[in-house]
C-alpha positions in Angstrom: 110.3 -69.7 -40.9 107.0 -72.1 -40.1 107.9 -76.0 -38.7 107.8 -79.2 -40.0 105.5 -81.9 -39.5 108.0 -83.3 -37.0 108.4 -81.0 -34.6 105.2 -78.8 -32.6 103.8 -76.4 -34.9 100.8 -74.7 -36.6 99.8 -78.2 -37.9 99.0 -79.4 -33.6 96.1 -77.2 -34.2 94.7 -80.2 -37.2 92.1 -82.2 -35.5 93.5 -85.4 -38.2 97.0 -84.6 -37.1 96.3 -85.5 -32.8 95.2 -89.0 -33.8 98.6 -91.1 -34.7 96.6 -94.1 -36.8 94.9 -90.5 -39.1 98.6 -88.9 -38.6 100.1 -91.2 -41.7 97.2 -90.3 -43.8 97.0 -85.9 -44.2 100.1 -86.1 -46.6 98.5 -88.1 -48.5 94.7 -86.1 -48.0 97.4 -83.3 -49.3 98.1 -84.6 -52.3 94.7 -85.0 -53.1 93.8 -81.8 -52.7 96.0 -80.1 -54.9 94.9 -82.9 -57.4 91.6 -81.7 -56.4 92.2 -77.5 -56.7 94.4 -78.0 -59.4 91.0 -79.3 -61.5 87.8 -78.5 -62.9 84.7 -77.5 -60.7 82.9 -81.0 -60.8 87.2 -82.4 -59.5 86.2 -79.4 -56.5 82.3 -79.9 -56.1 82.9 -83.6 -54.9 86.2 -83.8 -53.0 84.8 -80.9 -51.2 81.4 -83.1 -51.0 84.0 -86.3 -49.7 85.6 -84.5 -47.1 82.1 -83.0 -45.7 81.4 -86.2 -45.5 84.4 -87.6 -43.4 84.5 -85.0 -41.1 80.0 -85.1 -40.5 81.4 -88.9 -40.1 83.9 -88.2 -37.6 81.9 -85.8 -35.9 79.1 -88.6 -35.0 80.9 -91.1 -34.1 80.6 -91.4 -30.9 76.9 -91.0 -31.7 77.2 -94.2 -34.8 78.4 -96.3 -31.8 75.7 -96.2 -29.9 73.3 -96.9 -32.9 75.3 -99.9 -33.7 75.1 -101.6 -30.4 72.2 -100.3 -29.9 70.1 -102.1 -32.9 73.3 -105.4 -32.9 72.1 -105.9 -29.4 68.5 -106.2 -30.8 69.2 -108.6 -33.2 72.1 -110.7 -32.0 72.2 -110.1 -27.8 71.8 -113.1 -25.9 67.4 -113.3 -24.4 68.6 -115.2 -21.3 72.0 -113.4 -21.1 73.2 -113.3 -17.1 73.6 -109.0 -18.2 70.6 -107.5 -19.1 71.5 -105.9 -22.7 71.1 -102.8 -20.9 74.0 -103.3 -18.7 75.8 -104.1 -21.4 75.0 -100.5 -22.9 75.5 -98.8 -19.8 78.7 -100.6 -19.7 79.6 -100.8 -23.3 78.6 -97.0 -23.6 81.6 -96.2 -20.4 84.5 -98.3 -21.9 83.9 -96.4 -25.6 83.5 -93.2 -23.6 86.8 -94.1 -21.8 88.6 -94.9 -25.3 87.4 -91.8 -27.0 89.5 -90.5 -24.1 92.5 -92.3 -23.7 92.5 -91.8 -27.6 92.6 -88.1 -27.8 89.1 -88.6 -29.9 88.2 -85.8 -27.4 89.6 -84.0 -25.0 88.4 -83.9 -21.0 87.1 -79.5 -21.9 85.3 -82.1 -24.1 84.2 -84.6 -22.4 83.1 -82.1 -19.1 80.7 -80.8 -21.6 79.6 -84.3 -22.5 79.4 -85.5 -19.2 77.6 -82.5 -18.6 75.1 -83.6 -21.4 74.5 -86.6 -19.8 72.9 -85.3 -16.4 71.0 -82.9 -18.5 69.6 -86.0 -20.1 68.9 -87.7 -17.4 67.3 -85.6 -15.2 64.9 -85.5 -18.1 64.6 -88.8 -18.8 63.7 -89.9 -15.2 60.5 -87.0 -15.5 59.5 -88.3 -19.0 59.6 -92.0 -17.6 57.9 -91.2 -14.4 55.3 -89.6 -16.0 55.0 -92.7 -18.4 55.6 -90.2 -21.4 57.7 -93.6 -23.0 58.4 -96.8 -21.4 62.2 -99.0 -20.8 60.5 -101.4 -21.5 63.7 -104.3 -20.3 64.4 -105.4 -16.8 68.2 -103.8 -15.7 70.4 -103.5 -13.1 71.8 -99.9 -13.6 69.1 -97.9 -13.8 67.3 -94.6 -11.5 63.7 -95.8 -11.4 61.6 -95.7 -15.1 65.3 -94.9 -16.4 68.3 -96.8 -17.2 72.0 -95.3 -17.8 72.4 -96.1 -20.6 70.3 -93.0 -21.5 71.9 -90.2 -20.1 74.9 -91.0 -23.0 71.9 -91.7 -25.8 71.9 -87.7 -25.0 75.4 -87.6 -24.6 76.3 -88.4 -27.7 74.2 -85.0 -29.6 77.2 -83.3 -27.3 80.2 -85.3 -28.3 78.7 -84.6 -32.0 77.9 -80.8 -31.1 81.5 -80.0 -30.1 83.3 -82.4 -32.6 82.1 -80.8 -35.3 83.1 -77.2 -33.9 86.5 -78.5 -34.3 86.7 -80.1 -37.3 85.1 -77.6 -39.3 86.2 -74.7 -37.0 83.3 -73.1 -37.0 82.4 -69.5 -36.9 78.8 -67.4 -37.0 78.2 -64.3 -38.0 74.8 -61.9 -36.3 75.3 -64.5 -33.3 73.0 -63.6 -30.7 74.0 -62.8 -27.3 74.9 -65.5 -25.1 72.6 -64.5 -22.3 69.5 -64.9 -24.2 71.4 -68.1 -26.0 71.1 -69.6 -22.6 67.1 -67.8 -21.4 65.9 -69.5 -24.2 67.6 -73.2 -23.8 66.3 -72.9 -19.8 62.3 -71.7 -21.6 62.8 -74.5 -23.6 63.9 -77.3 -20.4 61.4 -75.8 -18.3 59.1 -76.4 -20.8 59.6 -80.0 -21.9 59.0 -80.4 -17.3 56.5 -78.0 -17.2 53.7 -78.6 -20.2 52.5 -81.5 -17.6 50.8 -79.0 -15.8 50.2 -75.9 -17.2 50.1 -74.8 -21.4 52.5 -76.0 -23.4 54.2 -72.9 -24.3 56.0 -75.1 -27.6 54.3 -72.7 -30.4 55.7 -69.8 -27.9 59.0 -71.3 -27.9 59.7 -72.0 -31.7 58.5 -68.3 -32.4 60.9 -67.6 -29.5 64.2 -69.5 -31.5 63.1 -68.1 -35.3 63.8 -64.2 -33.5 66.6 -65.1 -31.5 68.6 -67.1 -34.1 66.8 -65.5 -37.9 70.3 -64.1 -39.0 72.4 -65.8 -37.5 74.3 -67.9 -39.8 77.8 -70.9 -39.3 80.8 -70.7 -41.4 81.6 -73.7 -41.2 85.4 -74.8 -43.2 85.9 -78.2 -45.5 89.1 -77.4 -47.1 90.7 -73.5 -47.6 87.2 -71.6 -48.0 83.8 -70.9 -45.5 80.8 -72.1 -46.3 77.5 -70.5 -44.7 74.2 -72.4 -43.8 71.5 -71.0 -41.9 72.2 -71.8 -37.7 67.8 -72.4 -37.8 68.2 -74.9 -40.8 71.6 -77.3 -39.3 68.9 -77.6 -36.0 66.3 -78.7 -38.1 68.4 -81.1 -40.7 71.0 -82.0 -37.5 66.8 -82.5 -35.9 65.8 -84.9 -38.7 69.1 -87.4 -38.4 68.3 -87.5 -34.4 64.4 -88.6 -35.3 65.7 -91.2 -37.8 68.3 -92.1 -35.2 65.2 -92.5 -32.6 63.4 -94.9 -35.5 66.3 -97.4 -35.2 66.3 -96.9 -31.3 62.4 -97.2 -31.0 62.4 -100.5 -33.8 65.6 -102.1 -32.0 63.0 -101.8 -28.7 65.7 -99.5 -26.6 62.4 -97.5 -25.7 58.8 -96.8 -26.7 56.3 -94.4 -26.9 53.3 -95.8 -25.9 51.2 -95.7 -29.1 54.3 -98.1 -30.2 53.7 -100.9 -27.5 50.7 -103.0 -29.0 52.8 -103.3 -32.8 56.3 -101.4 -33.1 54.9 -97.8 -35.9 57.6 -95.1 -36.6 57.6 -92.2 -34.7 55.2 -89.0 -35.8 56.6 -86.6 -37.6 55.6 -84.5 -35.0 59.0 -85.1 -33.4 61.3 -83.2 -35.0 59.5 -80.4 -33.5 60.6 -81.6 -29.7 64.2 -82.5 -31.3 64.1 -79.3 -32.5 63.8 -77.4 -29.3 66.2 -80.1 -27.5 68.9 -79.0 -30.2 68.9 -75.9 -29.2 69.1 -76.6 -25.6 72.4 -78.1 -26.6 73.7 -75.8 -28.6 73.3 -73.3 -25.2 75.2 -75.6 -23.8 78.5 -76.6 -26.5 78.4 -72.4 -27.3 78.1 -71.3 -23.4 81.8 -73.2 -23.5 83.4 -72.9 -26.5 81.8 -69.0 -27.3 81.2 -68.2 -30.6 83.5 -66.0 -32.5 82.3 -64.5 -35.9 84.1 -65.8 -39.1 88.2 -64.0 -40.0 90.9 -65.9 -42.0 92.8 -66.8 -39.6 91.9 -71.1 -39.9 92.4 -70.6 -43.9 95.3 -70.0 -43.0 96.4 -71.8 -40.4 94.6 -75.1 -42.4 96.8 -73.8 -46.0 100.0 -73.6 -44.3 99.4 -77.2 -42.8 98.6 -77.7 -46.1 101.7 -76.9 -47.3 103.9 -78.5 -44.9 102.1 -82.2 -45.5 102.8 -81.5 -49.4 106.7 -81.0 -48.3 106.9 -83.7 -45.8 105.2 -85.8 -48.8 108.1 -84.3 -51.6 110.6 -85.5 -48.9 109.2 -88.8 -48.1 109.9 -89.3 -51.6 112.6 -88.3 -52.9 
């Protein structure tokens, strides 16, 4: 017999129930879900659409907080404050990351992968700022060379989103390439970010290699009690678009500037989408190596239905 919410059970696999402030709402969500699923296609679509948006927002929590801080400090941070704006962003990012771990928004495994993103991103920042690809125009105490230390957290936002989305949507994959191919492609892309300053840019062959490796790969993701699918390449492109939008917010906020933005700000060129797409492949490889992609099966769906039934049982007992 399955255990209920007040005991250790299958429900503990639900991300929503690992955090006490959310746990109190899961029975309400189960009742809303039951009402939505008992209606017509429009009601079911609306419920899953809203649920999808909430899950995405939840996955973007760290990134959303960072974008908010970047814009808010541009608008409101005192120009002559004793603590430089970049240093405030660095300390705020540390505090947010610590809070996410202490409040169990992130596991130690997730934090470890995110730290790896921080290292990979900081290494790129040091190289790119040294070669004038972009510049951080403000002063900072916490910096290495031309790169303030908060910049590594901008890459960590991508890692945080991927790790959280993987868990929230129970990612599974069809026709996934071997991890050694994914790792080799990611390594080649990362090296090219540095090497193209000295030799021919291999971006176009890397786009072709990405398409060849992932052409047949589909992501299976669970919004409620069934699988939805999306081509992995489309998912990477859509994520790149959102990062490009965030990059425009960041450069508008003068967190960093490209050479053609130094005299006056203008939107980041659409060509940067290609760079972000390739960086998405690198990011995905880091997360995939940690999470080990699995083919789709019925286990997450059965667990979701089991949690749903338990929540409805608890709700009926509470209202009795």
